[in-house]
The first five atom37 places (N, CA, C, CB, O) and aatype in JSON, in Angstrom:
{
  "aatype": [20, 20, 20, 20, 20, 20, 20, 20, 20, 20, 20, 20, 20, 20, 20, 20, 20, 20, 20, 20, 20, 20, 20, 20, 20, 20, 20, 20, 20, 20, 20, 20, 20, 20, 20, 20, 20, 20, 20, 20, 20, 20, 20, 20, 20, 20, 20, 20, 20, 20, 20, 20, 20, 20, 20, 20, 20, 20, 20, 20, 20, 20, 20, 20, 20, 20, 20, 20, 20, 20, 20, 20, 20, 20, 20, 20, 20, 20, 20, 20, 20, 20, 20, 20, 20, 20, 20, 20, 20, 20, 20, 20, 20, 20, 20, 20, 20, 20, 20, 20, 20, 20, 20, 20, 20, 20, 20, 20, 20, 20, 20, 20, 20, 20, 20, 20, 20, 20, 20, 20, 20, 20, 20, 20, 20, 20, 20, 20, 20, 20, 20, 20, 20, 20, 20, 20, 20],
  "atom_mask": [
    [1, 1, 1, 1, 1],
    [1, 1, 1, 1, 1],
    [1, 1, 1, 1, 1],
    [1, 1, 1, 1, 1],
    [1, 1, 1, 1, 1],
    [1, 1, 1, 1, 1],
    [1, 1, 1, 1, 1],
    [1, 1, 1, 1, 1],
    [1, 1, 1, 1, 1],
    [1, 1, 1, 1, 1],
    [1, 1, 1, 1, 1],
    [1, 1, 1, 1, 1],
    [1, 1, 1, 1, 1],
    [1, 1, 1, 1, 1],
    [1, 1, 1, 1, 1],
    [1, 1, 1, 1, 1],
    [1, 1, 1, 1, 1],
    [1, 1, 1, 1, 1],
    [1, 1, 1, 1, 1],
    [1, 1, 1, 1, 1],
    [1, 1, 1, 1, 1],
    [1, 1, 1, 1, 1],
    [1, 1, 1, 1, 1],
    [1, 1, 1, 1, 1],
    [1, 1, 1, 1, 1],
    [1, 1, 1, 1, 1],
    [1, 1, 1, 1, 1],
    [1, 1, 1, 1, 1],
    [1, 1, 1, 1, 1],
    [1, 1, 1, 1, 1],
    [1, 1, 1, 1, 1],
    [1, 1, 1, 1, 1],
    [1, 1, 1, 1, 1],
    [1, 1, 1, 1, 1],
    [1, 1, 1, 1, 1],
    [1, 1, 1, 1, 1],
    [1, 1, 1, 1, 1],
    [1, 1, 1, 1, 1],
    [1, 1, 1, 1, 1],
    [1, 1, 1, 1, 1],
    [1, 1, 1, 1, 1],
    [1, 1, 1, 1, 1],
    [1, 1, 1, 1, 1],
    [1, 1, 1, 1, 1],
    [1, 1, 1, 1, 1],
    [1, 1, 1, 1, 1],
    [1, 1, 1, 1, 1],
    [1, 1, 1, 1, 1],
    [1, 1, 1, 1, 1],
    [1, 1, 1, 1, 1],
    [1, 1, 1, 1, 1],
    [1, 1, 1, 1, 1],
    [1, 1, 1, 1, 1],
    [1, 1, 1, 1, 1],
    [1, 1, 1, 1, 1],
    [1, 1, 1, 1, 1],
    [1, 1, 1, 1, 1],
    [1, 1, 1, 1, 1],
    [1, 1, 1, 1, 1],
    [1, 1, 1, 1, 1],
    [1, 1, 1, 1, 1],
    [1, 1, 1, 1, 1],
    [1, 1, 1, 1, 1],
    [1, 1, 1, 1, 1],
    [1, 1, 1, 1, 1],
    [1, 1, 1, 1, 1],
    [1, 1, 1, 1, 1],
    [1, 1, 1, 1, 1],
    [1, 1, 1, 1, 1],
    [1, 1, 1, 1, 1],
    [1, 1, 1, 1, 1],
    [1, 1, 1, 1, 1],
    [1, 1, 1, 1, 1],
    [1, 1, 1, 1, 1],
    [1, 1, 1, 1, 1],
    [1, 1, 1, 1, 1],
    [1, 1, 1, 1, 1],
    [1, 1, 1, 1, 1],
    [1, 1, 1, 1, 1],
    [1, 1, 1, 1, 1],
    [1, 1, 1, 1, 1],
    [1, 1, 1, 1, 1],
    [1, 1, 1, 1, 1],
    [1, 1, 1, 1, 1],
    [1, 1, 1, 1, 1],
    [1, 1, 1, 1, 1],
    [1, 1, 1, 1, 1],
    [1, 1, 1, 1, 1],
    [1, 1, 1, 1, 1],
    [1, 1, 1, 1, 1],
    [1, 1, 1, 1, 1],
    [1, 1, 1, 1, 1],
    [1, 1, 1, 1, 1],
    [1, 1, 1, 1, 1],
    [1, 1, 1, 1, 1],
    [1, 1, 1, 1, 1],
    [1, 1, 1, 1, 1],
    [1, 1, 1, 1, 1],
    [1, 1, 1, 1, 1],
    [1, 1, 1, 1, 1],
    [1, 1, 1, 1, 1],
    [1, 1, 1, 1, 1],
    [1, 1, 1, 1, 1],
    [1, 1, 1, 1, 1],
    [1, 1, 1, 1, 1],
    [1, 1, 1, 1, 1],
    [1, 1, 1, 1, 1],
    [1, 1, 1, 1, 1],
    [1, 1, 1, 1, 1],
    [1, 1, 1, 1, 1],
    [1, 1, 1, 1, 1],
    [1, 1, 1, 1, 1],
    [1, 1, 1, 1, 1],
    [1, 1, 1, 1, 1],
    [1, 1, 1, 1, 1],
    [1, 1, 1, 1, 1],
    [1, 1, 1, 1, 1],
    [1, 1, 1, 1, 1],
    [1, 1, 1, 1, 1],
    [1, 1, 1, 1, 1],
    [1, 1, 1, 1, 1],
    [1, 1, 1, 1, 1],
    [1, 1, 1, 1, 1],
    [1, 1, 1, 1, 1],
    [1, 1, 1, 1, 1],
    [1, 1, 1, 1, 1],
    [1, 1, 1, 1, 1],
    [1, 1, 1, 1, 1],
    [1, 1, 1, 1, 1],
    [1, 1, 1, 1, 1],
    [1, 1, 1, 1, 1],
    [1, 1, 1, 1, 1],
    [1, 1, 1, 1, 1],
    [1, 1, 1, 1, 1],
    [1, 1, 1, 1, 1],
    [1, 1, 1, 1, 1],
    [1, 1, 1, 1, 1]
  ],
  "atom_positions": [
    [[123.81, 115.01, 98.4], [124.29, 114.22, 99.52], [123.32, 113.06, 99.83], [124.46, 115.12, 100.77], [123.75, 111.95, 100.15]],
    [[121.99, 113.33, 99.72], [121.02, 112.27, 99.97], [121.2, 111.12, 98.98], [119.59, 112.82, 99.89], [121.11, 109.95, 99.36]],
    [[121.46, 111.46, 97.74], [121.65, 110.44, 96.72], [122.89, 109.6, 97.02], [121.78, 111.09, 95.34], [122.86, 108.38, 96.85]],
    [[123.96, 110.22, 97.45], [125.18, 109.5, 97.8], [124.93, 108.55, 98.97], [126.3, 110.49, 98.14], [125.37, 107.4, 98.94]],
    [[124.25, 109.02, 99.99], [123.96, 108.17, 101.15], [123.07, 107.01, 100.75], [123.3, 109.0, 102.28], [123.29, 105.88, 101.19]],
    [[122.06, 107.26, 99.91], [121.19, 106.19, 99.44], [121.99, 105.17, 98.63], [120.03, 106.76, 98.58], [121.8, 103.96, 98.78]],
    [[122.9, 105.65, 97.78], [123.74, 104.75, 97.0], [124.62, 103.9, 97.9], [124.6, 105.55, 96.02], [124.72, 102.69, 97.7]],
    [[125.25, 104.51, 98.88], [126.13, 103.76, 99.79], [125.35, 102.74, 100.62], [126.87, 104.73, 100.72], [125.84, 101.64, 100.86]],
    [[124.14, 103.1, 101.05], [123.31, 102.16, 101.8], [122.92, 100.98, 100.91], [122.05, 102.87, 102.36], [122.96, 99.83, 101.35]],
    [[122.55, 101.26, 99.66], [122.2, 100.19, 98.73], [123.4, 99.31, 98.41], [121.65, 100.77, 97.45], [123.26, 98.09, 98.3]],
    [[124.56, 99.92, 98.26], [125.78, 99.16, 97.99], [126.11, 98.24, 99.17], [126.95, 100.1, 97.71], [126.45, 97.08, 98.97]],
    [[126.0, 98.77, 100.38], [126.26, 97.97, 101.57], [125.28, 96.8, 101.66], [126.17, 98.84, 102.84], [125.67, 95.68, 101.98]],
    [[124.02, 97.05, 101.36], [123.02, 95.98, 101.38], [123.34, 94.93, 100.31], [121.6, 96.55, 101.15], [123.26, 93.73, 100.58]],
    [[123.71, 95.37, 99.12], [124.04, 94.42, 98.05], [125.22, 93.55, 98.41], [124.34, 95.17, 96.76], [125.22, 92.35, 98.14]],
    [[126.22, 94.14, 99.03], [127.39, 93.36, 99.45], [126.98, 92.34, 100.52], [128.51, 94.3, 100.01], [127.39, 91.19, 100.47]],
    [[126.17, 92.77, 101.47], [125.7, 91.85, 102.51], [124.88, 90.71, 101.94], [124.88, 92.61, 103.53], [125.03, 89.56, 102.37]],
    [[124.02, 91.01, 100.98], [123.2, 89.98, 100.35], [124.09, 88.99, 99.6], [122.18, 90.61, 99.38], [123.86, 87.78, 99.65]],
    [[125.11, 89.5, 98.91], [126.01, 88.62, 98.16], [126.84, 87.75, 99.11], [126.95, 89.45, 97.26], [126.99, 86.55, 98.88]],
    [[127.39, 88.35, 100.17], [128.22, 87.61, 101.12], [127.39, 86.52, 101.81], [128.83, 88.56, 102.17], [127.9, 85.42, 102.05]],
    [[126.14, 86.81, 102.13], [125.29, 85.83, 102.82], [124.71, 84.79, 101.87], [124.17, 86.54, 103.55], [124.03, 83.87, 102.31]],
    [[124.97, 84.94, 100.59], [124.51, 84.01, 99.55], [123.0, 84.09, 99.32], [124.88, 82.59, 99.94], [122.41, 83.16, 98.76]],
    [[122.36, 85.19, 99.73], [120.93, 85.34, 99.47], [120.64, 85.58, 97.99], [120.36, 86.48, 100.31], [119.48, 85.6, 97.58]],
    [[121.68, 85.78, 97.19], [121.46, 85.95, 95.75], [121.44, 84.6, 95.04], [122.55, 86.84, 95.15], [121.26, 84.54, 93.82]],
    [[121.63, 83.52, 95.78], [121.59, 82.17, 95.22], [120.21, 81.56, 95.5], [122.73, 81.27, 95.82], [119.93, 81.18, 96.64]],
    [[119.35, 81.45, 94.48], [118.0, 80.91, 94.73], [118.02, 79.5, 95.32], [117.22, 80.9, 93.45], [117.12, 79.15, 96.09]],
    [[119.01, 78.7, 94.97], [119.09, 77.34, 95.52], [119.27, 77.39, 97.04], [120.24, 76.54, 94.87], [118.69, 76.57, 97.76]],
    [[120.08, 78.33, 97.53], [120.3, 78.46, 98.98], [119.01, 78.91, 99.67], [121.45, 79.46, 99.27], [118.67, 78.4, 100.73]],
    [[118.31, 79.86, 99.05], [117.06, 80.36, 99.63], [116.02, 79.25, 99.65], [116.53, 81.58, 98.83], [115.33, 79.06, 100.65]],
    [[115.89, 78.51, 98.54], [114.92, 77.43, 98.49], [115.26, 76.33, 99.49], [114.84, 76.86, 97.08], [114.36, 75.7, 100.05]],
    [[116.56, 76.08, 99.71], [116.97, 75.09, 100.73], [116.58, 75.57, 102.13], [118.5, 74.84, 100.65], [116.23, 74.76, 102.98]],
    [[116.64, 76.88, 102.36], [116.21, 77.44, 103.65], [114.7, 77.26, 103.82], [116.6, 78.94, 103.75], [114.22, 76.98, 104.93]],
    [[113.95, 77.41, 102.75], [112.49, 77.31, 102.82], [112.01, 75.85, 102.87], [111.87, 78.01, 101.64], [110.86, 75.61, 103.23]],
    [[112.86, 74.9, 102.53], [112.49, 73.48, 102.49], [112.7, 72.85, 103.86], [113.31, 72.73, 101.42], [113.67, 72.12, 104.07]],
    [[111.79, 73.13, 104.78], [111.96, 72.66, 106.16], [111.69, 71.16, 106.32], [111.04, 73.43, 107.09], [112.07, 70.58, 107.33]],
    [[111.05, 70.53, 105.33], [110.79, 69.1, 105.44], [111.8, 68.25, 104.67], [109.38, 68.8, 104.95], [111.77, 67.03, 104.75]],
    [[112.68, 68.9, 103.92], [113.67, 68.17, 103.13], [115.07, 68.44, 103.64], [113.57, 68.55, 101.66], [115.36, 68.28, 104.82]],
    [[115.95, 68.85, 102.74], [117.34, 69.14, 103.08], [117.46, 70.6, 103.54], [118.29, 68.86, 101.86], [117.98, 71.44, 102.81]],
    [[116.97, 70.87, 104.74], [116.86, 72.25, 105.24], [118.22, 72.86, 105.54], [115.99, 72.28, 106.5], [119.08, 72.22, 106.14]],
    [[118.4, 74.11, 105.09], [119.62, 74.87, 105.36], [119.23, 76.07, 106.22], [120.35, 75.32, 104.02], [118.7, 77.05, 105.68]],
    [[119.47, 76.03, 107.54], [119.02, 77.1, 108.43], [119.92, 78.35, 108.45], [118.92, 76.56, 109.81], [119.65, 79.28, 109.21]],
    [[120.96, 78.38, 107.63], [121.94, 79.47, 107.73], [121.34, 80.84, 107.43], [123.09, 79.21, 106.77], [121.81, 81.84, 107.99]],
    [[120.34, 80.92, 106.59], [119.75, 82.24, 106.31], [118.96, 82.79, 107.5], [118.84, 82.14, 105.09], [118.7, 83.99, 107.57]],
    [[118.59, 81.92, 108.42], [117.93, 82.41, 109.64], [118.87, 83.31, 110.42], [117.47, 81.22, 110.52], [118.44, 84.29, 111.03]],
    [[120.16, 83.0, 110.4], [121.15, 83.86, 111.07], [121.25, 85.21, 110.37], [122.54, 83.17, 111.09], [121.37, 86.24, 111.03]],
    [[121.19, 85.21, 109.05], [121.22, 86.47, 108.29], [120.01, 87.31, 108.67], [121.24, 86.2, 106.76], [120.14, 88.51, 108.92]],
    [[118.84, 86.68, 108.7], [117.61, 87.41, 109.05], [117.65, 87.91, 110.49], [116.39, 86.51, 108.84], [117.21, 89.02, 110.77]],
    [[118.17, 87.1, 111.39], [118.26, 87.51, 112.8], [119.21, 88.7, 112.94], [118.76, 86.33, 113.68], [118.92, 89.64, 113.69]],
    [[120.32, 88.68, 112.23], [121.27, 89.8, 112.29], [120.63, 91.07, 111.71], [122.57, 89.47, 111.52], [120.79, 92.15, 112.27]],
    [[119.9, 90.93, 110.61], [119.23, 92.09, 110.01], [118.18, 92.65, 110.97], [118.58, 91.71, 108.66], [118.06, 93.87, 111.12]],
    [[117.44, 91.79, 111.6], [116.42, 92.22, 112.55], [117.05, 92.93, 113.75], [115.59, 91.03, 113.03], [116.51, 93.93, 114.23]],
    [[118.17, 92.43, 114.22], [118.87, 93.06, 115.36], [119.35, 94.46, 114.99], [120.06, 92.19, 115.81], [119.16, 95.41, 115.75]],
    [[119.97, 94.59, 113.82], [120.45, 95.9, 113.37], [119.28, 96.87, 113.2], [121.24, 95.78, 112.05], [119.36, 98.01, 113.64]],
    [[118.21, 96.4, 112.57], [117.04, 97.26, 112.37], [116.43, 97.69, 113.71], [115.97, 96.53, 111.52], [116.11, 98.86, 113.91]],
    [[116.3, 96.74, 114.62], [115.68, 97.05, 115.92], [116.48, 98.11, 116.68], [115.57, 95.79, 116.77], [115.9, 99.03, 117.26]],
    [[117.79, 97.98, 116.67], [118.63, 98.98, 117.34], [118.48, 100.33, 116.65], [120.12, 98.53, 117.34], [118.3, 101.35, 117.31]],
    [[118.56, 100.34, 115.33], [118.42, 101.59, 114.58], [117.07, 102.25, 114.81], [118.61, 101.33, 113.1], [116.99, 103.47, 114.96]],
    [[116.0, 101.46, 114.82], [114.66, 102.02, 115.03], [114.53, 102.64, 116.41], [113.59, 100.93, 114.84], [113.93, 103.7, 116.57]],
    [[115.08, 101.97, 117.41], [115.03, 102.52, 118.78], [115.82, 103.84, 118.87], [115.6, 101.5, 119.8], [115.41, 104.76, 119.57]],
    [[116.94, 103.91, 118.17], [117.75, 105.13, 118.2], [117.05, 106.3, 117.5], [119.1, 104.87, 117.55], [117.12, 107.43, 117.98]],
    [[116.4, 106.05, 116.38], [115.77, 107.16, 115.65], [114.53, 107.69, 116.36], [115.4, 106.74, 114.25], [114.15, 108.84, 116.17]],
    [[113.9, 106.86, 117.16], [112.69, 107.31, 117.86], [112.96, 108.47, 118.8], [112.07, 106.15, 118.64], [112.05, 109.21, 119.17]],
    [[114.21, 108.63, 119.2], [114.56, 109.7, 120.14], [115.11, 110.94, 119.43], [115.58, 109.19, 121.15], [115.5, 111.91, 120.08]],
    [[115.13, 110.91, 118.11], [115.64, 112.04, 117.33], [114.47, 112.89, 116.83], [116.51, 111.55, 116.14], [113.42, 112.34, 116.5]],
    [[114.64, 114.21, 116.76], [113.54, 115.05, 116.27], [113.3, 114.9, 114.76], [113.83, 116.52, 116.59], [112.18, 115.05, 114.29]],
    [[114.35, 114.59, 114.0], [114.24, 114.44, 112.55], [115.45, 113.67, 112.03], [114.12, 115.83, 111.85], [116.48, 113.62, 112.7]],
    [[115.33, 113.07, 110.85], [116.5, 112.42, 110.26], [117.58, 113.44, 109.92], [116.09, 111.64, 108.99], [117.31, 114.64, 109.87]],
    [[118.79, 112.98, 109.7], [119.9, 113.86, 109.38], [119.7, 114.54, 108.03], [121.22, 113.09, 109.38], [120.02, 115.72, 107.88]],
    [[119.17, 113.81, 107.05], [119.07, 114.33, 105.69], [117.64, 114.61, 105.23], [119.72, 113.37, 104.75], [117.39, 114.68, 104.02]],
    [[116.7, 114.76, 106.15], [115.31, 115.05, 105.77], [114.65, 115.9, 106.85], [114.5, 113.73, 105.54], [115.16, 116.02, 107.96]],
    [[113.52, 116.49, 106.49], [112.81, 117.35, 107.43], [112.08, 116.58, 108.52], [111.84, 118.22, 106.7], [111.97, 117.04, 109.65]],
    [[111.57, 115.38, 108.16], [110.82, 114.59, 109.13], [110.94, 113.12, 108.79], [109.34, 115.02, 109.17], [111.29, 112.75, 107.67]],
    [[110.63, 112.27, 109.79], [110.62, 110.84, 109.58], [109.37, 110.45, 108.8], [110.7, 110.09, 110.91], [108.32, 111.07, 108.96]],
    [[109.48, 109.44, 107.99], [108.33, 108.91, 107.27], [108.06, 107.51, 107.8], [108.57, 108.9, 105.71], [108.5, 106.52, 107.21]],
    [[107.35, 107.45, 108.89], [107.07, 106.18, 109.55], [105.66, 105.72, 109.21], [107.24, 106.31, 111.07], [104.8, 106.55, 108.9]],
    [[105.4, 104.42, 109.25], [104.05, 103.92, 108.96], [103.04, 104.47, 109.94], [104.03, 102.39, 108.99], [103.33, 104.64, 111.13]],
    [[101.86, 104.76, 109.45], [100.79, 105.26, 110.32], [99.83, 104.16, 110.73], [100.03, 106.37, 109.62], [99.15, 104.28, 111.75]],
    [[99.77, 103.08, 109.96], [98.89, 101.96, 110.32], [99.51, 101.16, 111.45], [98.62, 101.05, 109.1], [100.72, 100.94, 111.46]],
    [[98.7, 100.73, 112.38], [99.22, 99.94, 113.5], [98.74, 98.5, 113.46], [98.81, 100.58, 114.82], [99.2, 97.67, 114.24]],
    [[97.8, 98.19, 112.54], [97.29, 96.83, 112.42], [97.41, 96.4, 110.96], [95.81, 96.73, 112.92], [97.31, 97.22, 110.06]],
    [[97.61, 95.1, 110.74], [97.65, 94.61, 109.35], [96.32, 94.86, 108.66], [98.0, 93.11, 109.31], [95.25, 94.63, 109.24]],
    [[96.38, 95.31, 107.42], [95.17, 95.51, 106.65], [95.18, 94.56, 105.45], [95.03, 96.99, 106.2], [96.15, 93.84, 105.22]],
    [[94.09, 94.58, 104.69], [93.94, 93.65, 103.57], [95.06, 93.78, 102.52], [92.6, 93.87, 102.91], [95.63, 92.77, 102.12]],
    [[95.4, 95.01, 102.07], [96.49, 95.11, 101.09], [97.82, 94.57, 101.61], [96.66, 96.55, 100.68], [98.57, 93.95, 100.85]],
    [[98.12, 94.79, 102.88], [99.37, 94.27, 103.45], [99.36, 92.75, 103.45], [99.56, 94.79, 104.89], [100.35, 92.13, 103.06]],
    [[98.26, 92.14, 103.87], [98.18, 90.69, 103.92], [98.24, 90.07, 102.53], [96.89, 90.26, 104.63], [98.9, 89.05, 102.33]],
    [[97.57, 90.67, 101.57], [97.61, 90.17, 100.19], [99.02, 90.33, 99.62], [96.59, 90.91, 99.29], [99.55, 89.4, 99.0]],
    [[99.63, 91.48, 99.82], [100.98, 91.72, 99.33], [101.99, 90.78, 99.96], [101.39, 93.15, 99.57], [102.87, 90.26, 99.27]],
    [[101.89, 90.57, 101.26], [102.82, 89.67, 101.95], [102.65, 88.24, 101.46], [102.6, 89.74, 103.48], [103.63, 87.5, 101.32]],
    [[101.41, 87.84, 101.21], [101.15, 86.5, 100.69], [101.75, 86.34, 99.3], [99.65, 86.22, 100.65], [102.39, 85.33, 99.01]],
    [[101.54, 87.34, 98.44], [102.1, 87.27, 97.09], [103.63, 87.25, 97.13], [101.62, 88.46, 96.24], [104.26, 86.5, 96.39]],
    [[104.21, 88.07, 97.99], [105.67, 88.1, 98.15], [106.17, 86.72, 98.58], [106.09, 89.17, 99.19], [107.11, 86.18, 98.0]],
    [[105.54, 86.15, 99.6], [105.96, 84.85, 100.12], [105.82, 83.74, 99.09], [105.16, 84.49, 101.35], [106.69, 82.88, 98.97]],
    [[104.73, 83.75, 98.34], [104.55, 82.74, 97.3], [105.62, 82.88, 96.22], [103.15, 82.86, 96.67], [106.19, 81.88, 95.78]],
    [[105.89, 84.1, 95.79], [106.92, 84.32, 94.78], [108.29, 83.91, 95.27], [106.94, 85.77, 94.36], [109.07, 83.3, 94.54]],
    [[108.59, 84.25, 96.51], [109.88, 83.9, 97.11], [110.03, 82.38, 97.18], [110.02, 84.52, 98.52], [111.09, 81.84, 96.88]],
    [[108.95, 81.7, 97.59], [109.0, 80.25, 97.7], [109.06, 79.55, 96.36], [107.81, 79.77, 98.45], [109.66, 78.47, 96.26]],
    [[108.47, 80.13, 95.34], [108.48, 79.49, 94.01], [109.83, 79.61, 93.32], [107.41, 80.11, 93.14], [110.29, 78.64, 92.71]],
    [[110.47, 80.77, 93.4], [111.7, 80.98, 92.62], [112.94, 81.24, 93.46], [111.5, 82.13, 91.69], [114.05, 81.17, 92.94]],
    [[112.8, 81.53, 94.74], [113.97, 81.73, 95.59], [114.55, 83.13, 95.53], [115.01, 80.76, 95.23], [115.68, 83.35, 95.99]],
    [[113.81, 84.06, 94.98], [114.29, 85.45, 94.91], [113.29, 86.38, 95.55], [114.55, 85.87, 93.44], [112.08, 86.14, 95.49]],
    [[113.79, 87.44, 96.15], [112.96, 88.58, 96.49], [113.65, 89.78, 95.82], [112.81, 88.78, 98.08], [114.77, 89.63, 95.33]],
    [[113.02, 90.94, 95.77], [113.53, 92.04, 94.94], [114.99, 92.43, 95.17], [112.7, 93.22, 95.14], [115.74, 92.53, 94.21]],
    [[115.4, 92.65, 96.4], [116.78, 93.1, 96.65], [117.82, 92.11, 96.15], [116.98, 93.33, 98.13], [118.7, 92.5, 95.38]],
    [[117.75, 90.86, 96.58], [118.71, 89.88, 96.09], [118.66, 89.68, 94.57], [118.48, 88.57, 96.77], [119.69, 89.45, 93.94]],
    [[117.48, 89.76, 93.99], [117.37, 89.58, 92.54], [118.13, 90.68, 91.8], [115.9, 89.58, 92.09], [118.84, 90.42, 90.83]],
    [[117.98, 91.91, 92.27], [118.69, 93.02, 91.63], [120.2, 92.86, 91.83], [118.2, 94.38, 92.19], [120.98, 93.11, 90.92]],
    [[120.6, 92.45, 93.04], [122.02, 92.22, 93.29], [122.57, 91.1, 92.42], [122.25, 91.88, 94.77], [123.71, 91.16, 91.98]],
    [[121.76, 90.08, 92.16], [122.2, 88.92, 91.4], [122.27, 89.19, 89.89], [121.28, 87.76, 91.66], [122.79, 88.36, 89.15]],
    [[121.76, 90.32, 89.44], [121.83, 90.65, 88.02], [123.27, 90.64, 87.51], [121.2, 92.01, 87.75], [123.52, 90.33, 86.35]],
    [[124.2, 90.98, 88.37], [125.61, 91.05, 87.96], [126.16, 89.68, 87.56], [126.45, 91.63, 89.09], [127.18, 89.61, 86.88]],
    [[125.51, 88.59, 87.99], [125.97, 87.25, 87.62], [125.63, 86.92, 86.17], [125.35, 86.21, 88.55], [126.21, 86.0, 85.6]],
    [[124.69, 87.67, 85.57], [124.37, 87.48, 84.16], [123.44, 86.33, 83.86], [125.61, 87.28, 83.42], [123.36, 85.91, 82.7]],
    [[122.73, 85.8, 84.83], [121.8, 84.69, 84.6], [120.56, 85.18, 83.87], [121.41, 84.03, 85.94], [119.98, 86.2, 84.24]],
    [[120.15, 84.46, 82.83], [118.95, 84.86, 82.1], [117.7, 84.65, 82.96], [118.83, 84.06, 80.78], [116.73, 85.38, 82.83]],
    [[117.73, 83.64, 83.85], [116.6, 83.43, 84.76], [116.42, 84.61, 85.7], [116.81, 82.15, 85.57], [115.3, 85.04, 85.96]],
    [[117.53, 85.13, 86.2], [117.47, 86.3, 87.08], [116.96, 87.51, 86.32], [118.86, 86.6, 87.69], [116.12, 88.26, 86.82]],
    [[117.45, 87.69, 85.11], [117.0, 88.82, 84.29], [115.5, 88.7, 84.02], [117.78, 88.87, 82.95], [114.77, 89.69, 84.1]],
    [[115.04, 87.5, 83.72], [113.6, 87.29, 83.5], [112.79, 87.62, 84.74], [113.34, 85.85, 83.09], [111.73, 88.24, 84.63]],
    [[113.28, 87.21, 85.92], [112.58, 87.52, 87.17], [112.5, 89.02, 87.38], [113.28, 86.85, 88.36], [111.43, 89.55, 87.7]],
    [[113.62, 89.72, 87.2], [113.64, 91.17, 87.43], [112.74, 91.88, 86.42], [115.1, 91.71, 87.33], [112.03, 92.82, 86.8]],
    [[112.75, 91.47, 85.17], [111.86, 92.08, 84.18], [110.39, 91.85, 84.54], [112.15, 91.52, 82.77], [109.56, 92.75, 84.4]],
    [[110.06, 90.64, 85.01], [108.69, 90.36, 85.44], [108.32, 91.2, 86.67], [108.52, 88.86, 85.74], [107.19, 91.67, 86.79]],
    [[109.28, 91.37, 87.57], [109.05, 92.18, 88.76], [108.77, 93.64, 88.39], [110.26, 92.1, 89.71], [107.85, 94.26, 88.92]],
    [[109.57, 94.18, 87.48], [109.38, 95.57, 87.03], [108.03, 95.7, 86.33], [110.52, 96.01, 86.08], [107.32, 96.69, 86.53]],
    [[107.67, 94.71, 85.51], [106.37, 94.74, 84.83], [105.24, 94.71, 85.86], [106.23, 93.55, 83.85], [104.24, 95.42, 85.71]],
    [[105.39, 93.91, 86.9], [104.38, 93.85, 87.96], [104.24, 95.18, 88.68], [104.73, 92.76, 88.96], [103.13, 95.62, 88.96]],
    [[105.38, 95.83, 88.99], [105.32, 97.15, 89.63], [104.6, 98.15, 88.73], [106.75, 97.67, 89.96], [103.75, 98.92, 89.18]],
    [[104.94, 98.11, 87.45], [104.32, 99.03, 86.49], [102.8, 98.79, 86.44], [104.95, 98.85, 85.08], [102.02, 99.74, 86.52]],
    [[102.4, 97.55, 86.31], [100.96, 97.24, 86.22], [100.23, 97.59, 87.51], [100.76, 95.75, 85.91], [99.11, 98.09, 87.47]],
    [[100.86, 97.35, 88.65], [100.22, 97.67, 89.93], [100.01, 99.17, 90.09], [101.06, 97.13, 91.1], [99.02, 99.6, 90.68]],
    [[100.94, 99.96, 89.58], [100.78, 101.42, 89.66], [99.78, 101.93, 88.63], [102.14, 102.11, 89.46], [99.05, 102.89, 88.89]],
    [[99.75, 101.29, 87.49], [98.84, 101.74, 86.42], [97.4, 101.34, 86.71], [99.28, 101.14, 85.07], [96.48, 102.13, 86.46]],
    [[97.19, 100.14, 87.24], [95.85, 99.64, 87.51], [95.78, 99.13, 88.95], [95.46, 98.52, 86.52], [95.82, 97.92, 89.18]],
    [[95.66, 100.04, 89.92], [95.58, 99.59, 91.33], [94.33, 98.75, 91.55], [95.57, 100.81, 92.29], [93.3, 98.96, 90.91]],
    [[94.43, 97.78, 92.47], [93.33, 96.85, 92.72], [92.21, 97.47, 93.56], [93.85, 95.61, 93.4], [91.08, 96.96, 93.55]],
    [[92.49, 98.53, 94.28], [91.5, 99.17, 95.16], [90.82, 98.15, 96.06], [90.44, 99.92, 94.33], [89.6, 98.0, 96.05]],
    [[91.63, 97.46, 96.81], [91.12, 96.39, 97.69], [90.5, 96.96, 98.93], [92.23, 95.41, 98.06], [90.02, 96.22, 99.78]]
  ]
}
């Protein structure tokens, strides 16, 4: 049952990413280009996602446990640390350079673009290398 729920949640996210055009790197790069031909439409997508998350987070805080698990797995850190800041910087630089982040890139694989496939393969290689040789920052 957990696998089915995870699949349905991922499917719903993929559909939302596709409908909002976040799988189009040109649209994402236009959103990030605030000094040129700026396209603010993705700000609405982000605002809607933040609203849904905020409501969901407030609702789960009053529950003793998730429906399909023994306990919640919430972050224990309350302040940004060095690995978070480095990771966020790397994520932002990658997003700004190519217009993809992991979720939309995986969703965009269905379009068959070799550029998207190259990005996803590089992303998987990066995950593999990061797990094999942690930086111990």
